[in-house]
N, C-alpha and C positions, 0 to 999 in steps of 0.2 A: 083249631081256635074259636072259641063261641063268639058271636058278633056282636054281645055286648063286654065284653073283656077289651079293656083298655089298655096298647102296649106299653109298657116301662122302659124305664133305662137301659137295662140287660137287654133286652129286643132290639133297640137300637143302637146299644154298643156292638151287639154279636154282629149286625149288618154291617156297622162300621168296620169292623175288623174283616170280614169276610168281602167288604170292597175293595179294602186296602190290600188284601192277599192278591184278590184279580189285578189289579191295580199294579202291584210290584211285579207279580209276573209278567205282565204286557211290555210294564217298564226295563225288566229283565232281558226281555227278548228286542226292544230296542236295542237297548246299550250291547249286547253280546253279537248281535249282527250289522252295527254303525257305528259303536264305540269303541270295543277292542281292538279294529285292525289300527286304529291311532294311538290306541294304549301300548300295542306291540311294536310299534314303529319308533315310539318315543323311547321306551324300554332299552330297542335295539343301539339306540342314539347313546344312553347312557351307558351301558355297558361297552361300549366302542371306547367311550371318555373315561370308561374305570379302567380301561387294559382287560377286561374280561368280564365276565359274569359271576356273581357268585351265588351258590346254591341258595334259592330259598326257603325257607323253613315249610310252604306250600308250594308246590308244584303250580306251575302257572296253567298247567292245562286242567287244573283244579281250580284256581284262583278265576279262571276267565269261564268256567264251564259252571259245574255245581255251587262254588263258593260265590259268584254272580247272583245265580239266581235267587240262593236262600238268602245272600242280603238284601238285593231288592226286595222281595218276601217280608222279609222282617220288617223291615224298612216301612214296606208300604202298610203293612198292618198294624205296626205302629201309629202311623200316621193317619188311618181309618178309623182308630182307637180315639185320637184327640179330637177328629173331624166329628165324630160320635158325640164326644162332649161338649165339644163347641156348639153344635147343634142344639143340644138339649138345653145348655145355656142359656144362648143368645137366640133361639127361636121366637121369644114373644117381642122380640127387640129387633125383629128383621122387616115391620112393616109389609109382612107380604103374607097372602093366602096360600101360597103355592110352596108346597113340599120342594118339587123341584127345583122355584127359584130360591129358596133358601139353602139346599143342600149346593148348588151350582155357584149360588152366589160366593160363600163361604170357602169353597176351594179354588174357585177363580181369586178371591182376596188373597187366600194362602199360597197362590203360585206367584202372583204380582208383589208379597210384601214380604214373603218367604225365600224364595228363588230369584224373582226379576233383580229386584233394589238392590242384593248383595250380588249378584252375579255381572251387572254392570259396573259396579267399582271394584270388584273383585273375584273377574272371570277364573274359574278352574283353571288348574295348569296342570301340564302331562309329565310324567317322570323326565328327569334330566332339565326339570323349569323350577326355579326356587331356590333361596339359601339355607341350608339347614341353622343357620344362627340365628334367623329371622323368624325361625316356625312359630314361635311363643307370640311375637308380636304381630304376626301373621292373624292365627288363630283369633285371639282376643278384638282383632279390628273386624274380622269378618262376623264373630259373635256380635259384636256392637252395629254391624249393619243388619242383619238378622233382625234385632230386635228396634232399629230405627224403621227398618221396614214396616214395621207391626203399628210403630208409632205414626208412619205416614198414614196408613190406613186407617186407624183409628182418628185421625185430624179430619180425612178426607170425609168420613162418615158424619162428625160433628159439625163440619161447616156444610155439608150438603142439608142435613136437619134446619139449618137456620133460615134455609130457602122454603116457599112454598111453590112457587112455579119449576115444572119438571127441568127446563133446561137451565135456571138458574142453580137448580143443585147440582147439576151435573157440571156447570161450569165451576162453582163453589168447593164441589169436591175435589175437582182437578186441581183447583189452584191452591187445596189446602194440602195435598198428596205432593205436590211440585214442591212447595216453598219448603215441605221437611226434608224433602228429598235431598232439595238443593243445599240444605244447612249441614245435610249430614253428610253429605258427599266433600263440602268444604272443609268441616272440623276434622273427617278421618283421616288419616295417614295413606301416603301413596307408598306402594311396591313396585318397582321398576328392575324385576329380576330374571328378565328373559335372556339367554344369551345369545351376543350377537350373531350368531353362525346358529341357531335352531331355526328351521324351516319354519319360515310363518306361515305356510298352506297347511303344514300338519297342526301347528300351534292352534289355526281359526278352524278346523275340522274338528278337532279334540274339544274345543268349547262349545261349537256349535251342537254335536253330539252327547254333551254333558247336558246342555240345557235343555235339548230335547228330550231325552232322557227324562228330565223332571217334569217337561211339558206333557208327556205322554202319560207319567204317573199320577199328575195332579187332575188333568183331564177325565182320565179313566177312573179315578177315584170318586170325582163327583159324579160324573154319570151313571157308575153303578150305584153307589149310595143314594143317588136322588131314586133311582129305579127300584131299588131294593124296600127304599121309604115309602113308595107308591103303591107297592105288593103289601106291603104290611097294612098301610091305610085300608087295603081292601078288604084283607083277612080279617081283619078286627071290626071293620065298619064305623071305625071314627076315624077323622082327621090327624095325623101325626103330630101337628102341633099342639092338640088334647096332649097328647103323652108328656110333650115337652114343657107344659105349663105345670103339670101334675108334679113331675118329678123334680122342678125346681121352686116349687110353692114352700113356704118356709113351713 
C-alpha cells in the first residue's frame, strides 16, 4: 500500500474481524480447559436428577470441542466488527492521540458495561440451575442489565467531562457510573433459583470460569485490535484516527 494512502473503514473493519477471530479462539481455549469440566459436572447432576440422560441433538464431544471453538470464534469476530465500528464512529470523541489507548479504552469499557455489570447482577448458571418457567423474565432482565451497563459507561464519560483536573475527572466518572449501576440494580428483579443441594463450589467455579472466558476475549480483542491498528498506521504512513475522521465526516 502506498504511503500516501489513507486507510478506510473497510481496512479497520477487516482488522477488527481478524482481532475478534483471534480473541475468540483464545477464549475458546480458556473455556475448553477451565470451563468445560464444570459444565460436565453440572450436566451429570442434571441427568441424575432427571433419572437418566436424554440423547442430545449434537453429541457432547462435538459441543465441547469443535462446537465450542466455532461458537467463540464467530462470537469474537462479531464483537471485533462491532469494536471496529465503534472505533470508527467514536475515535474523534475519545480525546486521545493514541490509537492503542483508544482501542484498549473501548474494549475495557465494553468489558465493564457489557460483561461485568450484568455479571454482578445476574451471574451465569450452569445446567441444572434455573427455573424454565422464568426464562423469559430472566432473559429480559439480563438484556436490560446490558443496556443499563452501557448507560452507566455513558454517564461516567459525561460526568468525567464536566471536570478539568485528572483526579476530579476520575472521581466524577466513577460516581456517575456507580449511581447508574446502583439505581439499575435496585430496579431490576432478583432471581434466586439455585437448588439448595447444588454444590456451592461447582457453582462458584462455573461462574468464575465464565467471567474469565469473557475477560480473555475482551482483553485479547483490545490488545490485538490495537496492535493491528498500529501496523495499519505504519503501513499507510497516516495516523489511524485520520481514517476515523474521514469515514465519519458527513
